[in-house]
N, C-alpha and C positions, 0 to 999 in steps of 0.2 A: 504494499500499499504506500502511495507517495505521501510525503509530509503535507501537513495542512497548509493551504494557501487561502488567504482571505483578504478582503478589501476594506479599507477605511470607508466609513459610511457617509462622508460629506456629499451632499447634493444641493442643487439650487433650492433655496427656500428653507433650508434647515439652519438652525443656529449653531455656529461653531463653539467649541469649548473656549472658555476664558482661561488663558494662560497668564500667570503672573511670575515674574522673575524675582528671586531673592538672591541678591549679590552679597556675599559675605567676605569680609577682609579686603585687602588691597586689590587683588586680582578680580574678585567677584564684583567689587564696586566699580572697577574699570569697565567691565562688560556692561553693566546696567546703566552706566553714565551716558553711554552712546546708543542705548536701545530705545526703540519706540513702544515696546511692551509696557504695560503697567508694572511697576517694580517697587521693590523694597531694598534699601541699602542698609546693611547691618555691619557695624564696626565696633571697635573698642575705643575709638576716639571720635570726637566731633569733626576733626580734620579729615579723618578717613572717609566719612559719609557726605561731607559737604560738597564734594565734587559732583555728586549725583543730584543735579538741580531739579529734575522732574520726578525723583523718587521719594517715597515715604522713607524717613530716616529713623533708624533705631540704634542707639548707643548702648552697649552692654559691656561690662568690665571683663577683663581676662578671667577673673575668679568666677563670675557667674557663667561665662561660656564653658570653662573647664568643668565646673561642677555639673552643669546640665548634660554636657557631652558624656561624662563618665557615669552618669546614673543609669542603672538598668532600666530598660524601657518597660519592663513588666511592673515596676513600682512607680512609674511616672503618672501624674494626674495633671489635668489642665491647670489647676490652681498652683502648680509648682512652676509653670512656665510664665514668662512675661505676657501680660494680657495683650499687649499691642502685637506681639508675634502670633498669638493664637487667633486674634481677630483678623489679621492679615491673611493667614492661611485659610480661614473659613471663607473669606470673601474672594474665592476664586475656584475654578473647577479643577485646574491642575497647577501644582506648585512646582516651579523650576528652580532648583537650588544650584547656585554657581559659586565656585571658589577655586583658588589655587591652593593645593595641599602642600604642607611642609612648614608653614608658619602656624603660630598658636591660634590667631583669630580665625583664619579661614578653616583650619582643620577641626578645631573644636566647634566653631559656630555652625558649620554645615552638618556635623554629626548631630548636634542638638536639634537642628531644624528638621533633619530627616526623621528623628525620633519623634518630634512634635507632630509632623505630618502623619506618621504612621499611627500615633496615638489617637488621632481624631479621624482616622480612616481617610485622609486626603491623599489622592493619587499624587506621587511625586516622581519627577525626573531629575536626576542629579548629574551635573555636568562639571567635571573637575579637570584641572591641568596638574601634571606631576613634575617635580623638580628636574632640572638638568642634572646629568650624571656627575658634573664637576662641582655641584653644590655639596654642602657638608653632609656627612653621614647621618647626623642627627636629624636634619631636615628630611632626608630621604626615608629615614625610619619612621618619623612622625607621619609622613605622607602615606607610607605603606600601611601603617596601623589604621589611619583614618579611612583609607580606601577599603580595607577589609571590613570595618565597621559599617560603612556606607552600603556595601553589598548586601548586608543583612537588613538594612533599615529602609532602603529606597526601592521603589518599583522598577526603575530603569536607571542604570548607572552608565554614563558615557565618559570615558577617560581619554585624555590627550597627554602623552609624554612630550615635554618640551623639546627634548632632543630631536625628535622626529620632524618638528617644524622646521629645522634648519635645512632639511632636504627639500622642502618646498620653496623656501626663500633664502638661499644660501648667501646672497650678496647684500641683503638688507641690514641696515644698522639695528641694534637691539630695540630701540624704542618703537621703530616701525614693525619689527617682528612681532611685538606684543600686540600692536593694533590689528595685525593680520590674525593673530590668535583669537582676539576678541570676536572678530567676524566669524571665524571658523567655528567657535564654540556656540555661537547663536544660530548658525545655519540649520542644524537639525530641528531646533525648537521652532524656527520660523516655518519650516516645511510641515512638521507635524501639526502646528496650529491651523494650517490651511486645509487639512484633510480629516481631522478627527472631530467626532461628535460624541456625545455622552455614552451611547451604547458601545463605542469602541474601547473604552477604558478597560473593561473586564478582559477583552481579547488581547489588548496590549499587555496587560499583566500576565496573561497566560503565556503568550509568546516570550515575553522578557524573562519569565521564570526559567527558560531553557538555558539561560547564560547569566552569569552574575556580573558581567562587564562587557560593554559594547564599544566598538571603534567606528570611526566615521570615515567614509570615502565619498568625495564629490567630484563629478566630472561634467564637463561642458562639451558639446559637439555642435557643429554647424555644417551645412552643405549635405551632400549625398552621404547616406549612412551615418548621419549625425548621432543616431541612437547608439551605434556600435562604438563610435569615438568617445562618447560620454561614458559608456559602460567601462571601456578600457581605462580611461583616466580615473574613474571611481575606484576600480579594483587595484590600480597602481598606488593607491593611498599609502603613504609611509607608515600609517598606523595599522595597516593590515600585515602584521608580521607573523602570519600563520597561514596554513593551507585552507583556502576557502571551502574545499570539499568537506572539511571536518566541521564546518559551521552548523549549529543546530537551530539557530534563531536569527531572524533578520527582519529589518523594516526597510521599505523602498518607497521613495516618493519621486515621481517624474513630473517635471514642470516645463512648460513651453507656452508659446502664444501664437495662434490658438492651440488648444489641445487637439491632437489628432489621435483618436482612440485606437485606430489600427496600429499606429506607431507606438502608443503606450503599451498595447498588448504585446507587440513584438519585443519591446524593451523588457517587459516583465518575463517573457519566456526566455530571452537571452540571459538575463541575470539569474534566473532560477536554474538554468543549465549549468551554471558555474557553482551553485550552492544547492545542488540537488537533494541534499540530506536535511536541509533547513526548513523549519516552519517559517513561512514568509507572509508578512502583512504589508500591503501596498496600496498606494493611492496616487492620484494625480491632480494638478490644478493649473490654472492659467496664470502666467506671470508676464505681463506686458513689458517689464524691464529687460526681458531676455532677448527681445527682437527676434532674430532668426535663429537663435540658439536653443538647444534643448539641454536641460540639467537633470542629472541623475544624482540623487542623494540617498546614500546607502549606509545603514547601520548594521553592522555584523557582530553577533555575539562571539566574543573571544572564547575559543574552545578551552576547557579546563586543563587540557594536556599541553597547551601552547606555552 
């Protein structure tokens, strides 16, 4: 029997899910500061969150963040959490938690947010970046511990090793490299927000449960066979450091303008042929900004053996 294939449910006239970004710490606040999504900036100092002009701002001390992050979720209750955090989580359909792991604020803050979302049964997608290999051992160990916790607390975890980014933009100065990373981290959220409706949440959780960590590949194609060009670029992602045939869970979003459903169907079949053992959830939407290009956004569950 072939693995499950199912489509996201967005259609004309249906209400899309409300996504809200929660940026935690320096890297998380950097992402939400340039985002058009409703957002909350959480930091351990006023200076950290003030850069996020259009976000709700919450300042919590290192002690509070560490205490909440280390508390067993089985004993957590809503009244143990800062009220403004719980209220912000309640007021959305999906909470998107974003941080750079390795520092105290991001690593502890995103763990407690994931626990809070789980505690109130709020669907959550966690997007994190991991330290460069040249960074200190302590930062890399903190990041590894936080990532391990997040896999148990969040519905879908998407990780980005900073080292891999250098393969995409080898000649950019570091400040511009991080701006590229901000856009890359938001890409899967933008695409999922365009295709998901409320009934999709349960299926998303079911498919995401097949892997505890997902990686992103994005490809653009134009001209004849643009779908194949976009697929190739997506699978060439530096974050896909494993054999796709061993992938068990995947999400695919195809975007173009206008959408050619025959082309979308061909794209889905071509992608599935490379990950034939995976449960696949897919969707498509129109994006006028693409002009004559087609975009493939692919989230692959990292095999546990990788």
